[in-house]
One Martini backbone bead per residue (centre of mass of N, CA, C, O) as a GRO file, in nm:
protein
   76
    1MET     BB    1  -3.462  -0.199   1.253
    2ALA     BB    2  -3.166  -0.271   1.368
    3GLN     BB    3  -2.989  -0.215   1.680
    4TYR     BB    4  -2.656  -0.129   1.818
    5LEU     BB    5  -2.472  -0.196   2.121
    6ILE     BB    6  -2.158  -0.131   2.290
    7ARG     BB    7  -1.941  -0.311   2.524
    8LYS     BB    8  -1.681  -0.326   2.763
    9GLY     BB    9  -1.515  -0.566   2.920
   10LYS     BB   10  -1.268  -0.739   3.066
   11LEU     BB   11  -1.270  -0.996   2.828
   12ASN     BB   12  -1.508  -0.859   2.657
   13TYR     BB   13  -1.780  -0.819   2.435
   14GLU     BB   14  -2.098  -0.642   2.406
   15LEU     BB   15  -2.391  -0.698   2.197
   16ALA     BB   16  -2.684  -0.516   2.151
   17LYS     BB   17  -3.015  -0.582   2.044
   18PHE     BB   18  -3.253  -0.368   1.879
   19ASP     BB   19  -3.548  -0.216   1.840
   20ASP     BB   20  -3.849  -0.037   1.933
   21SER     BB   21  -3.712  -0.073   2.223
   22ALA     BB   22  -3.562  -0.081   2.549
   23ASP     BB   23  -3.528  -0.379   2.497
   24SER     BB   24  -3.344  -0.639   2.441
   25ILE     BB   25  -3.326  -0.915   2.229
   26GLU     BB   26  -3.006  -0.943   2.216
   27THR     BB   27  -2.689  -1.094   2.335
   28TYR     BB   28  -2.349  -1.064   2.242
   29THR     BB   29  -2.042  -1.237   2.256
   30ILE     BB   30  -1.700  -1.113   2.220
   31TYR     BB   31  -1.414  -1.336   2.174
   32ASN     BB   32  -1.152  -1.342   1.986
   33ARG     BB   33  -1.342  -1.297   1.723
   34LYS     BB   34  -1.586  -1.447   1.868
   35CYS     BB   35  -1.921  -1.526   1.831
   36SER     BB   36  -2.242  -1.615   1.991
   37CYS     BB   37  -2.374  -1.653   1.741
   38PRO     BB   38  -2.543  -1.857   1.483
   39SER     BB   39  -2.330  -1.820   1.286
   40ARG     BB   40  -2.123  -1.974   1.026
   41TYR     BB   41  -1.939  -1.734   1.033
   42SER     BB   42  -1.645  -1.587   1.135
   43THR     BB   43  -1.758  -1.303   1.000
   44CYS     BB   44  -1.981  -1.135   1.128
   45LYS     BB   45  -2.165  -0.850   1.177
   46HIS     BB   46  -2.069  -0.812   1.473
   47THR     BB   47  -1.760  -0.795   1.412
   48LYS     BB   48  -1.790  -0.549   1.223
   49ILE     BB   49  -1.904  -0.357   1.434
   50LEU     BB   50  -1.666  -0.377   1.628
   51ALA     BB   51  -1.450  -0.270   1.431
   52ALA     BB   52  -1.582   0.009   1.393
   53TRP     BB   53  -1.570   0.089   1.694
   54GLN     BB   54  -1.261   0.062   1.727
   55GLN     BB   55  -1.188   0.267   1.499
   56ALA     BB   56  -1.349   0.498   1.680
   57GLU     BB   57  -1.234   0.452   1.983
   58GLU     BB   58  -1.472   0.355   2.172
   59PRO     BB   59  -1.743   0.499   2.192
   60GLN     BB   60  -1.999   0.598   2.379
   61GLY     BB   61  -2.336   0.540   2.247
   62LEU     BB   62  -2.326   0.411   1.983
   63VAL     BB   63  -2.530   0.352   1.695
   64TYR     BB   64  -2.598   0.065   1.501
   65ASP     BB   65  -2.624  -0.112   1.216
   66ASP     BB   66  -2.600  -0.385   1.001
   67LYS     BB   67  -2.358  -0.208   0.836
   68ALA     BB   68  -2.184  -0.034   1.048
   69ASP     BB   69  -2.353   0.225   1.087
   70VAL     BB   70  -2.407   0.528   1.211
   71ILE     BB   71  -2.739   0.635   1.367
   72GLY     BB   72  -2.636   0.724   1.665
   73ASN     BB   73  -2.686   0.862   2.008
   74VAL     BB   74  -2.758   0.830   2.340
   75PHE     BB   75  -2.623   1.123   2.450
   76THR     BB   76  -2.801   1.325   2.229
   0.00000   0.00000   0.00000
């Protein structure tokens, strides 16, 4: 199962995708609601994960799954 971590940059957001290792598989940049992933849809799952993170007031360290559900926290 894929896991995602989000961080906020100066101009955009970065969403890192992980599997069962400490190294990220992919990193996607989201800028103005547009994702750098190869999806053909304007609202891909990465933008949905970002929206869920923003709705939670952008807490650091939350880990999300493909359905934008929180599955853990890096800091606990």
